N, CA, C and O atoms as a GROMACS GRO file, in nm:
protein
  220
    1MET      N    1  -3.136 -11.381  10.696
    1MET     CA    2  -3.166 -11.495  10.612
    1MET      C    3  -3.315 -11.503  10.587
    1MET      O    4  -3.396 -11.480  10.677
    2ASP      N    5  -3.350 -11.534  10.467
    2ASP     CA    6  -3.491 -11.552  10.437
    2ASP      C    7  -3.526 -11.700  10.430
    2ASP      O    8  -3.439 -11.786  10.444
    3LEU      N    9  -3.651 -11.729  10.407
    3LEU     CA   10  -3.699 -11.866  10.409
    3LEU      C   11  -3.638 -11.950  10.299
    3LEU      O   12  -3.612 -12.069  10.320
    4GLY      N   13  -3.615 -11.893  10.182
    4GLY     CA   14  -3.555 -11.967  10.070
    4GLY      C   15  -3.415 -12.018  10.102
    4GLY      O   16  -3.381 -12.132  10.070
    5LEU      N   17  -3.335 -11.933  10.165
    5LEU     CA   18  -3.202 -11.976  10.203
    5LEU      C   19  -3.204 -12.086  10.309
    5LEU      O   20  -3.127 -12.182  10.302
    6LEU      N   21  -3.293 -12.072  10.405
    6LEU     CA   22  -3.303 -12.174  10.510
    6LEU      C   23  -3.348 -12.309  10.454
    6LEU      O   24  -3.298 -12.414  10.494
    7VAL      N   25  -3.444 -12.305  10.362
    7VAL     CA   26  -3.491 -12.431  10.300
    7VAL      C   27  -3.380 -12.492  10.215
    7VAL      O   28  -3.363 -12.614  10.214
    8GLY      N   29  -3.305 -12.410  10.144
    8GLY     CA   30  -3.194 -12.460  10.063
    8GLY      C   31  -3.087 -12.526  10.148
    8GLY      O   32  -3.036 -12.632  10.113
    9ILE      N   33  -3.053 -12.464  10.259
    9ILE     CA   34  -2.954 -12.521  10.350
    9ILE      C   35  -3.006 -12.650  10.412
    9ILE      O   36  -2.931 -12.746  10.427
   10ALA      N   37  -3.134 -12.652  10.447
   10ALA     CA   38  -3.193 -12.773  10.505
   10ALA      C   39  -3.191 -12.888  10.403
   10ALA      O   40  -3.164 -13.003  10.439
   11LEU      N   41  -3.219 -12.858  10.278
   11LEU     CA   42  -3.217 -12.963  10.175
   11LEU      C   43  -3.077 -13.019  10.156
   11LEU      O   44  -3.062 -13.139  10.136
   12ILE      N   45  -2.977 -12.935  10.163
   12ILE     CA   46  -2.840 -12.983  10.149
   12ILE      C   47  -2.799 -13.068  10.269
   12ILE      O   48  -2.728 -13.167  10.254
   13VAL      N   49  -2.843 -13.030  10.388
   13VAL     CA   50  -2.814 -13.110  10.508
   13VAL      C   51  -2.881 -13.247  10.497
   13VAL      O   52  -2.820 -13.350  10.526
   14VAL      N   53  -3.009 -13.248  10.455
   14VAL     CA   54  -3.080 -13.376  10.439
   14VAL      C   55  -3.012 -13.461  10.331
   14VAL      O   56  -3.002 -13.582  10.346
   15TRP      N   57  -2.967 -13.397  10.223
   15TRP     CA   58  -2.895 -13.470  10.119
   15TRP      C   59  -2.768 -13.532  10.175
   15TRP      O   60  -2.737 -13.648  10.148
   16GLY      N   61  -2.693 -13.454  10.254
   16GLY     CA   62  -2.568 -13.506  10.311
   16GLY      C   63  -2.593 -13.626  10.401
   16GLY      O   64  -2.519 -13.724  10.396
   17ILE      N   65  -2.694 -13.617  10.483
   17ILE     CA   66  -2.727 -13.730  10.571
   17ILE      C   67  -2.772 -13.850  10.488
   17ILE      O   68  -2.729 -13.963  10.512
   18GLY      N   69  -2.859 -13.825  10.391
   18GLY     CA   70  -2.910 -13.934  10.308
   18GLY      C   71  -2.802 -13.998  10.221
   18GLY      O   72  -2.806 -14.119  10.198
   19ALA      N   73  -2.709 -13.920  10.174
   19ALA     CA   74  -2.605 -13.973  10.086
   19ALA      C   75  -2.505 -14.061  10.161
   19ALA      O   76  -2.451 -14.156  10.104
   20PHE      N   77  -2.481 -14.030  10.287
   20PHE     CA   78  -2.381 -14.106  10.362
   20PHE      C   79  -2.442 -14.217  10.448
   20PHE      O   80  -2.375 -14.316  10.477
   21VAL      N   81  -2.566 -14.201  10.489
   21VAL     CA   82  -2.628 -14.301  10.575
   21VAL      C   83  -2.696 -14.410  10.493
   21VAL      O   84  -2.682 -14.529  10.522
   22PHE      N   85  -2.770 -14.370  10.390
   22PHE     CA   86  -2.843 -14.467  10.308
   22PHE      C   87  -2.759 -14.507  10.188
   22PHE      O   88  -2.643 -14.469  10.177
   23ASP      N   89  -2.819 -14.583  10.099
   23ASP     CA   90  -2.748 -14.630   9.982
   23ASP      C   91  -2.745 -14.525   9.872
   23ASP      O   92  -2.693 -14.552   9.763
   24ALA      N   93  -2.799 -14.409   9.898
   24ALA     CA   94  -2.800 -14.292   9.808
   24ALA      C   95  -2.868 -14.322   9.674
   24ALA      O   96  -2.802 -14.324   9.570
   25PRO      N   97  -3.001 -14.347   9.678
   25PRO     CA   98  -3.073 -14.363   9.551
   25PRO      C   99  -3.076 -14.231   9.475
   25PRO      O  100  -3.040 -14.126   9.528
   26GLY      N  101  -3.120 -14.237   9.351
   26GLY     CA  102  -3.114 -14.121   9.264
   26GLY      C  103  -3.193 -14.000   9.310
   26GLY      O  104  -3.151 -13.887   9.288
   27TRP      N  105  -3.307 -14.023   9.376
   27TRP     CA  106  -3.388 -13.910   9.420
   27TRP      C  107  -3.323 -13.832   9.532
   27TRP      O  108  -3.356 -13.715   9.553
   28ILE      N  109  -3.232 -13.892   9.604
   28ILE     CA  110  -3.159 -13.819   9.709
   28ILE      C  111  -3.076 -13.707   9.647
   28ILE      O  112  -3.065 -13.599   9.705
   29HIS      N  113  -3.018 -13.732   9.531
   29HIS     CA  114  -2.934 -13.633   9.467
   29HIS      C  115  -3.014 -13.516   9.411
   29HIS      O  116  -2.959 -13.410   9.384
   30ALA      N  117  -3.143 -13.536   9.393
   30ALA     CA  118  -3.231 -13.425   9.353
   30ALA      C  119  -3.238 -13.320   9.463
   30ALA      O  120  -3.256 -13.202   9.435
   31LEU      N  121  -3.223 -13.362   9.588
   31LEU     CA  122  -3.224 -13.268   9.699
   31LEU      C  123  -3.104 -13.172   9.690
   31LEU      O  124  -3.116 -13.054   9.720
   32LEU      N  125  -2.989 -13.225   9.649
   32LEU     CA  126  -2.872 -13.140   9.631
   32LEU      C  127  -2.896 -13.040   9.519
   32LEU      O  128  -2.862 -12.922   9.533
   33THR      N  129  -2.954 -13.084   9.409
   33THR     CA  130  -2.979 -12.995   9.296
   33THR      C  131  -3.077 -12.884   9.334
   33THR      O  132  -3.052 -12.767   9.306
   34VAL      N  133  -3.186 -12.921   9.398
   34VAL     CA  134  -3.286 -12.821   9.436
   34VAL      C  135  -3.233 -12.728   9.544
   34VAL      O  136  -3.258 -12.607   9.540
   35GLY      N  137  -3.158 -12.782   9.640
   35GLY     CA  138  -3.101 -12.699   9.745
   35GLY      C  139  -3.002 -12.597   9.692
   35GLY      O  140  -3.006 -12.481   9.733
   36MET      N  141  -2.914 -12.638   9.603
   36MET     CA  142  -2.818 -12.544   9.545
   36MET      C  143  -2.888 -12.440   9.458
   36MET      O  144  -2.850 -12.323   9.459
   37PHE      N  145  -2.990 -12.481   9.384
   37PHE     CA  146  -3.066 -12.386   9.304
   37PHE      C  147  -3.130 -12.280   9.392
   37PHE      O  148  -3.123 -12.161   9.362
   38LEU      N  149  -3.192 -12.323   9.501
   38LEU     CA  150  -3.258 -12.227   9.590
   38LEU      C  151  -3.159 -12.129   9.652
   38LEU      O  152  -3.186 -12.009   9.659
   39ILE      N  153  -3.046 -12.178   9.696
   39ILE     CA  154  -2.946 -12.090   9.758
   39ILE      C  155  -2.893 -11.989   9.658
   39ILE      O  156  -2.888 -11.869   9.687
   40ILE      N  157  -2.854 -12.035   9.540
   40ILE     CA  158  -2.801 -11.943   9.439
   40ILE      C  159  -2.908 -11.844   9.394
   40ILE      O  160  -2.880 -11.724   9.379
   41TYR      N  161  -3.030 -11.891   9.373
   41TYR     CA  162  -3.140 -11.804   9.329
   41TYR      C  163  -3.170 -11.697   9.433
   41TYR      O  164  -3.186 -11.580   9.398
   42ARG      N  165  -3.178 -11.734   9.558
   42ARG     CA  166  -3.210 -11.638   9.663
   42ARG      C  167  -3.098 -11.536   9.682
   42ARG      O  168  -3.126 -11.420   9.712
   43ILE      N  169  -2.972 -11.575   9.667
   43ILE     CA  170  -2.861 -11.480   9.680
   43ILE      C  171  -2.866 -11.381   9.565
   43ILE      O  172  -2.844 -11.261   9.586
   44VAL      N  173  -2.893 -11.428   9.443
   44VAL     CA  174  -2.898 -11.338   9.327
   44VAL      C  175  -3.016 -11.243   9.339
   44VAL      O  176  -3.001 -11.123   9.314
   45VAL      N  177  -3.132 -11.293   9.377
   45VAL     CA  178  -3.250 -11.207   9.389
   45VAL      C  179  -3.234 -11.108   9.502
   45VAL      O  180  -3.276 -10.993   9.490
   46ARG      N  181  -3.174 -11.151   9.611
   46ARG     CA  182  -3.154 -11.061   9.726
   46ARG      C  183  -3.056 -10.950   9.693
   46ARG      O  184  -3.069 -10.839   9.744
   47GLY      N  185  -2.958 -10.977   9.608
   47GLY     CA  186  -2.860 -10.876   9.570
   47GLY      C  187  -2.912 -10.776   9.469
   47GLY      O  188  -2.853 -10.670   9.452
   48ASP      N  189  -3.022 -10.808   9.402
   48ASP     CA  190  -3.079 -10.721   9.299
   48ASP      C  191  -3.187 -10.631   9.364
   48ASP      O  192  -3.306 -10.658   9.351
   49ARG      N  193  -3.144 -10.527   9.432
   49ARG     CA  194  -3.238 -10.440   9.505
   49ARG      C  195  -3.315 -10.349   9.411
   49ARG      O  196  -3.434 -10.323   9.433
   50ARG      N  197  -3.251 -10.300   9.307
   50ARG     CA  198  -3.315 -10.203   9.218
   50ARG      C  199  -3.348 -10.270   9.086
   50ARG      O  200  -3.258 -10.317   9.016
   51HIS      N  201  -3.475 -10.275   9.052
   51HIS     CA  202  -3.516 -10.334   8.927
   51HIS      C  203  -3.511 -10.226   8.819
   51HIS      O  204  -3.549 -10.111   8.843
   52PRO      N  205  -3.465 -10.262   8.700
   52PRO     CA  206  -3.460 -10.159   8.592
   52PRO      C  207  -3.601 -10.120   8.549
   52PRO      O  208  -3.692 -10.203   8.543
   53THR      N  209  -3.617  -9.992   8.519
   53THR     CA  210  -3.748  -9.944   8.472
   53THR      C  211  -3.753  -9.952   8.322
   53THR      O  212  -3.655  -9.918   8.256
   54PRO      N  213  -3.865  -9.996   8.266
   54PRO     CA  214  -3.874 -10.005   8.119
   54PRO      C  215  -3.881  -9.866   8.057
   54PRO      O  216  -3.934  -9.773   8.117
   55LYS      N  217  -3.827  -9.854   7.937
   55LYS     CA  218  -3.825  -9.725   7.868
   55LYS      C  219  -3.944  -9.708   7.778
   55LYS      O  220  -3.957  -9.605   7.713
   0.00000   0.00000   0.00000
């Protein structure tokens, strides 16, 4: 696991705690959006080992 995945998972955990413990204001849901973006982005970038060479 790299740092991006760990931060994404941490943001989703904080979102889950904030959404169920607090009154869930709008900025709490931004944590879910950013966390999911980081996880998906890091998985896609990690899977792309070979970059295409320009012709």
